[in-house]
C-alpha positions in Angstrom: 3.6 5.5 6.3 1.7 1.8 6.9 0.1 0.0 4.2 -2.3 -2.9 4.6 -4.1 -4.9 1.9 -7.8 -5.9 2.6 -11.1 -5.6 0.5 -13.8 -2.7 0.6 -16.5 -1.1 -1.3 -19.2 -4.2 -1.0 -22.0 -4.7 1.3 -21.0 -8.1 2.8 -20.0 -8.3 6.3 -16.8 -10.0 6.8 -15.5 -10.9 3.5 -12.6 -13.1 3.6 -10.4 -13.9 -0.3 -12.3 -16.8 -0.6 -15.4 -15.2 0.1 -15.1 -11.8 -0.8 -18.8 -10.7 -2.2 -18.9 -7.6 -3.6 -15.8 -6.0 -2.1 -12.6 -4.9 -4.1 -9.0 -6.2 -3.3 -7.7 -2.6 -1.8 -4.7 -1.1 -0.4 -5.3 1.1 3.1 -2.6 3.9 3.3 -1.7 5.7 6.7 0.4 8.2 6.0 2.0 11.6 7.4 0.6 14.3 5.0 3.9 16.6 6.1 6.1 13.7 4.2 3.7 13.0 1.1 0.5 14.6 -0.1 -2.7 13.7 -0.8 -2.3 14.6 -4.5 1.2 12.7 -4.7 -0.8 9.6 -3.6 -3.3 10.0 -6.2 -0.3 10.5 -8.7 1.0 7.2 -7.7 -2.4 5.5 -7.7 -3.3 6.4 -11.3 0.1 6.4 -12.5 0.8 2.4 -11.6 -2.4 0.7 -12.2 -5.1 0.4 -15.3 -8.1 2.7 -14.3 -10.0 0.6 -16.7 -12.9 -1.6 -15.5 -11.9 -5.1 -17.4 -14.9 -7.2 -15.8 -12.7 -9.9 -14.8 -14.2 -11.5 -11.6 -16.5 -8.5 -11.4 -15.5 -6.3 -8.6 -12.4 -8.0 -7.4 -10.0 -6.3 -9.3 -11.8 -3.0 -10.4 -10.0 0.2 -10.0 -11.6 1.8 -6.9 -10.9 4.8 -4.8 -12.2 5.2 -1.2 -12.2 8.8 0.1 -12.7 9.7 3.6 -13.6 13.5 3.3 -15.7 15.7 0.8 -12.0 17.6 0.6 -10.3 14.4 -0.2 -13.1 13.4 -3.0 -13.0 16.9 -4.5 -9.2 16.8 -4.8 -9.4 13.4 -6.0 -11.8 14.1 -8.9 -9.8 17.1 -9.8 -6.5 14.9 -10.1 -8.4 12.4 -12.1 -9.7 14.8 -14.6 -6.1 16.2 -15.1 -4.9 12.5 -15.5 -7.4 12.2 -18.3 -6.5 15.5 -20.2 -2.8 14.7 -19.8 -3.0 11.2 -20.7 -6.4 11.7 -23.0 -7.9 8.2 -21.7 -11.0 7.6 -19.7 -10.5 7.1 -16.4 -13.3 4.8 -14.9 -12.1 4.3 -11.2 -15.2 4.0 -8.8 -15.4 6.1 -5.9 -16.4 5.5 -2.6 -16.9 7.3 0.8 -15.7 5.8 3.9 -16.7 2.3 3.5 -15.5 -0.4 5.9 -12.1 -1.7 5.4 -11.3 -5.1 6.1 -7.9 -6.4 6.5 -6.9 -9.2 4.1 -5.7 -12.4 5.8 -2.6 -12.5 7.5 -0.7 -14.3 4.7 -1.9 -11.5 2.2 -0.1 -8.8 4.1 3.3 -7.9 2.8 2.7 -11.1 0.4 6.0 -10.5 -1.8 8.3 -9.9 1.4 6.8 -13.0 3.3 8.1 -15.1 0.5 11.8 -14.4 2.0 11.4 -16.4 5.1 14.8 -15.6 6.1 14.4 -11.9 5.5 11.3 -12.1 7.5 13.2 -14.1 10.2 15.8 -11.3 10.5 13.0 -8.7 10.7 11.5 -10.1 13.7 14.8 -8.8 15.4 13.5 -5.4 14.8 9.5 -6.3 15.0 8.9 -8.9 17.7 5.5 -9.7 16.6 3.6 -10.3 13.2 1.5 -7.2 13.3 4.3 -4.9 14.5 6.1 -6.0 11.0 3.4 -5.7 8.9 2.6 -2.4 10.1 6.3 -1.0 9.4 7.4 1.2 7.1 10.5 -0.9 6.5 8.1 -3.9 5.9 6.3 -1.9 3.1 9.5 -0.6 1.5 11.2 -4.3 1.4 7.8 -5.4 0.3 8.2 -3.1 -2.9 11.9 -4.0 -2.9 11.6 -7.8 -3.6 9.1 -7.1 -6.1 11.3 -5.2 -7.9 10.6 -1.5 -7.1 13.5 0.7 -5.8 17.2 -0.3 -4.5 18.3 -0.9 -1.4 20.9 1.7 -1.4 17.9 4.3 -2.3 16.2 2.7 1.1 19.4 3.1 3.4 19.5 6.5 2.1 15.7 7.0 2.9 16.2 5.6 6.3 18.4 8.2 7.2 15.6 10.7 7.1 13.1 8.7 9.0 12.7 10.4 12.1 14.2 7.4 14.5 17.1 8.0 16.2 20.5 7.3 15.0 21.0 3.8 17.2 17.6 2.6 15.5 18.3 3.8 12.1 21.8 1.8 12.3 20.4 -1.1 13.9 17.8 -1.5 10.9 20.4 -0.9 8.1 22.5 -3.7 9.9 19.5 -5.7 9.7 19.0 -5.0 6.3 22.8 -5.9 5.5 22.7 -9.1 7.0 20.1 -10.3 4.7 20.8 -12.6 1.8 18.7 -11.1 -1.0 
């Protein structure tokens, strides 16, 4: 899985954090449907954020979901309805279809992990470029971990299930163990 933060859903060209225009801060997820389903991602989406339109900073922080096919939109609408029935709350998520996604500036990518300079220095032994690190599943998982989601024990167990050689898995775990968290 690969994640990037950025901006989508608006009309202005090349938005930035300081000049976002009418875009919404967004998370782009590249995932393997053999590992996690779109439906599971939708459950995580609606289970982990407020899907109300707060009006704070216009569109910047609104609940927005970009779909990439009619099938995704249909499934998203179905799951949204299930969530509304289960929670007895109206979900105000706006749907957009295939809008351009603009990656946020480097300092926004893996924001929480990047605060751990010693960790990112160690991880550079595994990922020689900033782009390699940002695009890695490990960085996505560690970003969540340093924000308080999950444990290193769980992450290490997950790594053993990754489609990598045993040698690479051991190297990843050794690197994680060498970091002073």
